BADO-86167 format. One record per atom (N, C-alpha, C): x, y, z. Coordinates in steps of 0.2 Angstrom, whole numbers, plus 5000, padded with zeros to 4 digits. Example, Ala and Ser with C-alpha at 12.3 -4.5 7.8 and 13.67 -1.06 7.14 Angstrom:
BEGIN
506649725039;506249785039;506649845039;506449895035;506849955036;506450005039;
END
This chain:
BEGIN
501250794890;500950784895;501450784902;501450844906;501950874912;501550824920;501850784921;501650784927;501950784934;501750794938;502250804947;501950754950;502550694953;502350654956;502750664964;501950674970;502350704979;502250644980;502750614984;502750574991;503550594994;503350574999;503950575006;504350535002;504150464999;504550405000;504550384993;504650434987;504550414981;504850344979;504650314974;504150304971;503550284974;503650224980;503150204982;502550184978;501950194981;501350164975;501550204969;501950244966;501850284960;502450234957;502650174958;503250164956;503150124947;502550104947;502250074940;502050154935;501550164936;501450234936;501750274932;502350304934;502550364935;503250324929;503350264931;503750234927;503550224919;502950204919;502450204912;502450264908;502350324912;502250384909;502950394909;503450384911;504050424910;504450374904;504150304902;504250274896;504150314890;503550344887;503250394883;503750464882;503950464877;504650534875;504250604876;503450594875;503150644875;503050674881;503050644886;502750664893;503550684896;503450734900;503950744905;503650734914;504150714917;503950664922;504450684926;504350724935;504550744939;504350724945;504650714950;504450684954;504850734963;504450714967;504950764972;504950734978;505350704983;505250674989;505750704994;505850665001;506250685003;506950635002;507350645005;508250615003;508250545004;507650515001;507850425000;508350374995;508650424991;509050384986;508950344981;508050334979;507750294976;507750344970;507850314964;507750334956;507250304951;507050314945;506750294940;506950314936;507150284932;507250324924;506850354920;506850394917;506450434916;506050474919;506250504926;505850554930;506550594935;506450624933;506850704937;506650704945;507150694947;506750694956;507250754958;506850774961;507050834968;506950834974;507250864979;507350824984;507150894989;506550894993;506250964997;506450925004;506550975011;506750985017;506251025020;506151015026;505551055029;506251105035;505951175034;506551205034;506551205044;506051175045;506251135055;505751075057;505851075062;505651025064;505051035067;504451005070;503751025073;503951045079;503751095084;503951125089;503551065093;504051045098;503650995102;503251035110;503451095107;502951125114;502251155112;502251145106;501551155104;500951115108;500251135105;499951075109;500051005106;499850945109;500250885106;499450865100;498950895100;498350875096;498650905090;499350935087;499250995083;499950985078;500450945084;501050925080;501150915075;500650845074;500650815066;500450875061;499950875062;499850965058;500351015057;500651035061;501151065061;501851035057;501850985060;502550945052;501950965045;501550935044;501350935038;501251005035;501051065036;501151115035;501751135032;502351125038;503051115038;503251095031;503251025031;503050985024;502851035018;502351045018;501951085012;502351135012;502451175015;502851225014;503551225011;503851175012;504551145008;504251135002;503751094998;503551064994;503451124990;503051174994;502751254991;503251304987;504051284990;504551314989;505051314983;504751224982;505151174978;504951184972;504251194973;503451204966;503751274964;503951334967;504051394964;504651394962;505151354962;505751344960;505551324953;505351264953;505051224946;504651274942;504051304943;503651364940;504251404937;504851414941;505551494939;505751464933;505951394932;506251344925;505951334922;505351364923;504851334918;504451264917;504151234923;504151174922;503251194926;502951174920;501951194926;501551114923;501551094929;501451014926;500551024923;500250984920;499850974918;499250954925;499750874928;499550824934;500050864940;499650874945;499950824950;499650764953;500050734957;499850654958;500150654966;499950654970;500050644978;499550634983;500250594988;499950564994;499850604998;499150585001;498950625006;499050585015;499250655018;499150635025;499950665026;500450685024;500950705025;500950785022;500450805023;500850865021;500950895013;501150865009;501650875002;501150894999;500450894999;500150924995;499150974998;499651005001;499251035003;499351085001;499651114999;500051184994;500051194988;500251134984;500351124978;499851174972;499251164976;498751204971;498851294970;499251294976;499451384978;500051404971;500451344972;501051354966;500851344960;500451294957;500051264953;499251284951;499151344951;498451344952;498051304945;498651314940;498351284933;498151204932;498551174937;498651084938;498051064941;498151014939;497450964940;497850914947;497350904954;497750894958;497350814959;497750734959;497650694958;497750674964;497450634970;497750634976;497550584980;498150534983;498150444984;497950444991;497550424991;497050415000;497250355002;497850335006;497850275009;497450285016;497450325020;497050315027;496650365031;496250365031;495750415036;495750385041;495850425047;495850415055;495250405059;495450355061;494550365067;494650325073;494550335077;494650305083;494050225084;493650245082;493150195083;493050135078;493150075078;493250015076;493450015068;494150025071;494950065068;495550025069;496050055069;496750015072;496650035079;496250095081;496450135085;496350095092;495750075091;495150045097;495349975097;495849935091;495849855089;496049835097;496449855100;496749825108;496549835112;496349865112;496249915117;495349975117;494849955118;494349985118;494250055122;494450045126;494350105131;494750175129;494450195123;495150255121;494650325124;495450355125;495250395132;494750475127;494550515130;494250555125;494750605122;495350615127;495950655123;496250605118;496350555117;496350525111;495850525105;495350525107;494650525102;494650595100;495050655104;494850715100;495750715098;496050675099;496850695094;496850665089;496450615089;496450565083;496150595076;495550625079;495250665074;495450735071;495850765075;496150835074;496950805068;496950735070;497550695065;497250705056;496650735056;496450715048;496350795047;496750835048;496750905046;496850925040;497650895037;498050875033;497550855026;497450805029;496850755025;496350795021;495850845027;495450865025;495550905019;495950945022;496150995017;496450955010;496450925009;496750885002;496050834998;495650815002;495050805000;494650874998;494550924999;494050985000;494651024992;495151024992;495351054985;495751014981;495750944981;495750914976;495350894970;495550874963;495050864958;494850814958;495250764961;495150694962;495550664967;495250604967;495750564972;495550484972;496050444975;496150374973;496150334979;495650264979;495850244986;495950154985;496450144988;496550064986;495950014986;495650004991;495349964992;494549984996;494149944994;493549954998;493549975006;493849925010;493849945019;494250005020;494650045014;495150095016;494650145013;494250135010;493650195008;493350215011;493150135015;492450145022;492550215025;493450215027;493550255031;493550335031;493450335025;493550425022;492550455023;492550495025;491650525025;491550495018;491050485018;490550495012;490350545005;490550595012;490150655007;490650675001;491450645003;491950655001;491950614993;491650554993;491550504987;491450494981;491050544980;490950554972;491550594970;492150604974;492650634967;493250584969;493150524971;493450484972;493450424967;493950384966;494050304961;494250254967;493850214966;494150134970;494550124963;495250114967;495750094961;496250074965;496350004966;497149984968;497449994964;498349974967;499249994963;499349954958;498949884961;499249854955;499649784957;499549704956;499949664959;500249654949;500849644949;501049604943;501049534944;500649534939;500349434941;501049394936;501249414931;501749374926;502349374930;502449434936;503149414942;502849364946;502349384951;502149334955;501749284954;502049244953;501749174952;502149114954;501649054954;502048994956;502548974950;502948914955;503548894953;503348814953;503748784946;503748704947;504148674952;504648694953;505248664956;505548724960;505148764967;505348824969;506248794974;506548864974;506948844979;507348904982;507348904989;507748974993;508348954996;508948984992;509448984998;509749055002;509749035009;509749045015;510549055017;510849085021;511649075022;511649015025;511448955030;511348905032;511048855029;510548845025;510248795019;510048835015;509748795011;509448795006;508748765003;508148775005;507448765007;507248764998;506848704999;506448674993;505648654992;505348664987;504548654989;504348584994;504548534994;504748464996;504648475004;505048565008;505248535013;504548575017;504348555023;503648615027;504148675028;503848735027;504048785027;503348835027;503548865034;503148925038;503448985035;502949025031;503349095028;502949155033;503249215032;502849265037;503349325034;503049365031;503549425027;503049495027;503549555031;503149595034;503649685032;503249725031;503849785031;504149805039;503849785045;504149805051;503849745057;504149735061;503949675065;503649715072;502749715070;502649755075;501849695077;501549735080;500849725083;500249745078;500249775074;499849785067;499949745064;500349725063;500349675058;500449595062;500249585067;500249525072;500949485072;501249535072;502149505074;502249465080;501849485085;502049445091;501649375091;500849365088;500449335087;500949265084;501149295075;501549235073;502049195077;502349255078;502949225083;502549155089;502449155091;501849125097;501649055093;501549075089;500949035085;501648985081;502049025080;502848985075;503048915083;503148975089;503348935092;503048825094;502348865095;501948795094;502148745091;501948785083;501948745075;502848695077;503248735080;503948715078;503848645086;503548635089;503748585096;503048535090;502748555086;502348495085;502648445079;502948505075;503348495069;503848495067;504248435067;505148445070;505448435062;505248465058;505648465053;505348545049;504848565053;504648645051;505148685051;505248735045;505748785048;505248855045;505548895048;504848975049;505549015047;505349045039;505749095039;504949175037;505349215041;505249285042;505749335040;505349355033;505649425029;505349495033;505849535033;505649605034;506049635039;505849695042;506549745045;506249745052;507049745057;506749715064;506449805068;505949825065;505849885066;504949895068;504749965070;504049985068;503850035062;503549975057;503450035053;502550095056;502250045059;501550075060;501250045068;501250105071;500850085080;501450125084;501650125088;501750145094;502650085095;503050135095;503750095098;503850085102;504250005102;504449995112;504950045114;504950075121;505550105123;506350095119;506750135119;507250145115;507850105117;507950065111;508350005111;508049955112;507449965111;506949895111;506649885105;506549805103;506149815098;505749745098;505249735093;504849675096;505249605095;505649605089;506049545089;506349535093;506749565096;507149515102;506649525109;506049545111;505549545114;505449485114;504949465109;504749395108;505149325107;505849355108;506449295106;506549275113;506649345115;506449335123;506249315129;505549315126;504849275129;504649185127;505149185120;504949125118;505849095117;505949045123;506649005122;506448945121;505748935121;505648835117;505948865109;505948935104;506048925100;506748875098;506548825091;507148815089;507548875085;507948905085;508448955083;508748925077;508848855076;509048835072;508448805063;508248805066;507448815062;507048885060;507448925063;506948995062;507649045059;507349085053;507849115047;507249195048;507749255050;507649305048;508049345045;507849345038;508049365030;508149425032;507749475036;507849545033;507349555026;507449635024;507149635019;507549615013;507049585008;507249545001;507149574996;507849574990;507549614984;507049564982;506749584978;506149554973;506149484971;506949474968;506749404964;507049354970;507349374977;507449324983;506649294989;506449384988;505649374990;505049324985;505149324979;504549274977;504649214979;505549214978;505749144979;505249104986;505649154992;505149164998;504549144998;504049164994;503349154992;503449084990;503649084983;503549014979;503748944985;504248954987;504448894991;503848884997;503548925000;503248945005;502648865006;502448845012;502048775013;501348815012;501548855021;500748905023;501448965023;500849005021;500949085024;500749135027;500749145033;500249205037;500349275037;499849295035;499749365035;499349395042;499549415042;498949445049;499049535050;498449565051;498249615052;497649665057;497949715059;497349725063;496849765059;496349805060;495749855054;496249915053;496849895048;497149945046;497149925037;497749965036;497949975027;498249895025;497849885022;498049825016;498549825012;499149775017;499549765015;499749745007;500249775003;500549734996;500649664994;500749645001;501249555004;500549535002;500049535003;499449495005;499449484997;499149514995;499049524988;499649504982;500349504984;500849454980;501049394982;500849354988;500849304992;500249274987;499549304989;498849264983;498849244976;499549314974;499549284965;500049254963;500449244972;500849184968;500949124971;499949104973;499849034975;499849014980;500149074984;500249054991;499549004996;499748974998;499148945003;498948975010;498649005012;498649065017;498149055023;498549075028;498149065034;498149165037;497749185035;497749255037;497349285042;497149335045;496749365052;496149365049;495449365053;494949365051;494649445053;494849505050;494849555049;494649605042;494249655042;494049685041;494349695032;494949735032;495349725027;495649665022;495749605025;495849545025;495049505022;494649515025;494049495022;493749525014;493949575012;493849595008;494249535002;494849525002;495049474998;494849395000;494949375005;494749325006;494249295010;493949245007;493349205008;493649125011;493549125018;493749055022;493548995019;494148955017;493948885015;493848915007;493748945004;493848954997;494448984992;494749024995;495549054992;495949074999;495849035004;496249055010;495849035017;496349045021;496049015028;496149065031;495349085037;495549145043;495449125047;495749155050;495949155059;495949195062;495749185071;495649235077;496449285075;496549345074;497049385075;497549385082;497049375088;497349375094;497449295094;497449235092;497349175094;498049155092;498449145093;499049095092;499049025092;498549035097;498148945097;498148915091;497448955086;497148965082;497748955074;498149015075;498449005069;498748965070;499048905074;499748865072;499248825072;498548795074;497948755073;497848735064;497648795062;497648785053;498048785050;498648825053;499348805051;499548745048;499348705055;499648655054;499248595049;498448615052;498148555049;498348565040;498548655038;498648655029;499248605027;499648615032;500348575033;500248505031;499848465035;499648425034;499148385026;498748435025;498348425021;498648465013;499448475015;499448525009;499348485002;499348415000;499248394995;498548414992;498048404996;497248424997;497048504997;497648554996;497548634997;497748664988;497848614983;497948654978;497348714974;496848674978;496048704976;496248804977;496248804985;496348864988;496948894986;497348864983;498048884980;497848934975;497648914968;497348904963;496748994964;496348974968;496049024970;496149084970;496849084976;496949144977;497349154971;497749134969;497849184963;497449204959;496849164956;496449204951;495949254954;495949264960;495749324964;496049364962;496849374962;497149434960;497249434954;497249384950;497049394941;496449434940;495949424943;495349474940;495149534944;495449544950;495249604951;495949664953;496249624952;496949654955;497449674949;497649624945;498249644943;498449704937;499249684937;499349784936;499349784928;499149714925;499149744916;498549764914;498049764922;497249784921;497249864923;497449844929;497449914932;497949984932;498649954930;498950034924;498750054920;498250024915;497850094911;497450114914;496950084919;496850134922;497050184925;497450174930;497750254933;497950294926;498450274920;498650304917;498050364914;497550314912;496750354911;496550414913;496450404920;496350444925;496850494923;497650504925;497750544925;497850604918;497650574911;497450584905;496950614903;496450594908;495650624910;496050704912;496050724918;496150774923;496650824917;497250784914;497750854908;497250854905;496750834903;496150864897;495750884899;495750904906;495050924911;494350914910;494350814910;493750804911;493850754916;493350724920;493450684927;493050614923;493150584925;493050514926;492350514924;492350434921;491650414918;491450404926;491450374931;491350324938;491750354944;491450364948;491750374952;491850324959;491850314965;491850274970;491150254973;490450294972;489850274973;489550234967;489750244960;489450234955;489150284950;489250334952;489050374947;489450394943;488950394934;489350374929;489450434926;488950504928;489150564924;489550614930;489950604931;490250654939;490150714934;490150784938;490250854935;490950844931;490750904926;491450934922;491950994927;492650964930;492951024930;492951104930;492851144936;492551194932;493351254933;493351294930;493851334928;494151354936;493951354943;493951364947;494351324950;494851324956;495151254959;494851204960;494751154959;494451094963;493751094965;493451154959;492951144960;492351104954;491751104956;491451044952;490851124947;490851094939;490451144933;489751144937;489351204937;488751184938;488551144933;487651134937;487351064934;487151064925;486951124925;486751134918;487251124914;487951104914;488451094915;488651014910;488350984915;488450914916;488450884908;487850894906;487750854898;488350874893;488450934895;489050964891;489750934891;489950924897;490450864899;490250804898;489750774898;489850694895;489750684890;489550744883;489650734878;490150744873;490650794877;491350814878;491850744880;491750704885;492050644884;492250604880;492850594879;493050534874;493750494876;493450424872;494050374877;494850414874;495250394880;495850414879;496250344876;496750354871;497150324868;497650294874;497650224875;498350174881;498950224876;499250204884;500250214883;500450194877;501050204875;501150184868;501350104868;501850104874;501850014875;501549984882;501349934882;501149924888;501349824886;501949794892;502049734891;501449684893;501449634893;501049594895;500949594901;501549594906;501349584914;501149664917;501149714911;500949774916;501349814918;502149794918;502649834923;502849874914;503249924917;503549954913;504149944909;504249954903;504849944900;505449974905;505450014904;506150054911;506050034918;505849984919;505849964927;506049874927;506349874931;506749794932;506249764935;506249684938;506049664942;506449654949;507049684947;507449674953;507449724958;507149774958;507149814961;506949794969;507149814976;507049794984;506249834984;505849764985;505449774988;505149804994;504449844993;504249895000;503649865001;503549805005;503249785008;502549825013;502149795015;501549845023;501349795026;
END
């Protein structure tokens, strides 16, 4: 089987599935990305680059669309080069939104396109109006227009994947019959509790019997509640003189609007909160996987905050590790956490409530073992990589064999067979034949206990969200 992976920051969501396919010598796996220096064993990577930047003088609704078109053109040219060298994929797996997949069916009309849908933009009841309900008409129209590259993918893909129910709910229901609800998966054998955890920092070694408040994020930004966390940490430090606060992540904005040039939310919050005890406040930066795991294992209380947006891997990883979690009472979080059963929910915009519940959890840590166990059990039951990776691979094999999956996001058992025309469905009278022809596919030749492919190590740098 020949598979092409497209992601502007590959491997990202494709880390495990691309590695698993590459571990099979019968497969030929190729990836394309912007130049990020990241490689996977057995995967041949190509770099694409847009011919120019989007024109800032264009209508502001369309600048993102033009950037997507330029990236799509760059990928298209790269794909033509691959075809000239004899590589024609059976399946193309690509991340929707940045334009990488919008023209790939024109370069490879015979290939099946499996697209990953992480987010569909809406201005109401989502990230856009969470902080300010008064969204201007101009912003409403701009945000609707932002979906143009995603709508192109939804129209012409053969099948799609969306990782959570909340993220799926943002996508117009008319497209749900050609989507699977399927999370990337968490390596539950790697992310697990430790009996005597420690974390060595430059100026202190933390142990499991200490009071430790943890927070892990890709970027320090309002979307992930960084200002609220810092204000809560200041309250807690005053109340608990032995509390250590550890923050993992980059001093940048990954999602949402940035501050003016030269300013970051870390420096802004440190200036606003001079009462913070810097000797008990530790910024680690991004951590390698092993140290990131130690951070979660040593945590007394782990805080995860998000507005209604893409759910972070870090929440599921912390749950799998058995963390005692204080999390925002927002839609994406409620999909996983039930207050008082496998975590504690708080108002996103209340540092006082975050501090109160965290302090109560610290004080009653000995009686919180059941919540920790339930958090891990939640991930083991529905999000374990060892269970979901075979489903991802099976989906790719089905498409390569010109079959659509047996079930979609709305529960239909017998979706139509792909027609010979791109992205189309077979006529209704052919559905019975499609169902008869579908047979279970063999699993990959090697499936390690954890679900992690054998050609990928534990020590690669995490990409939290």
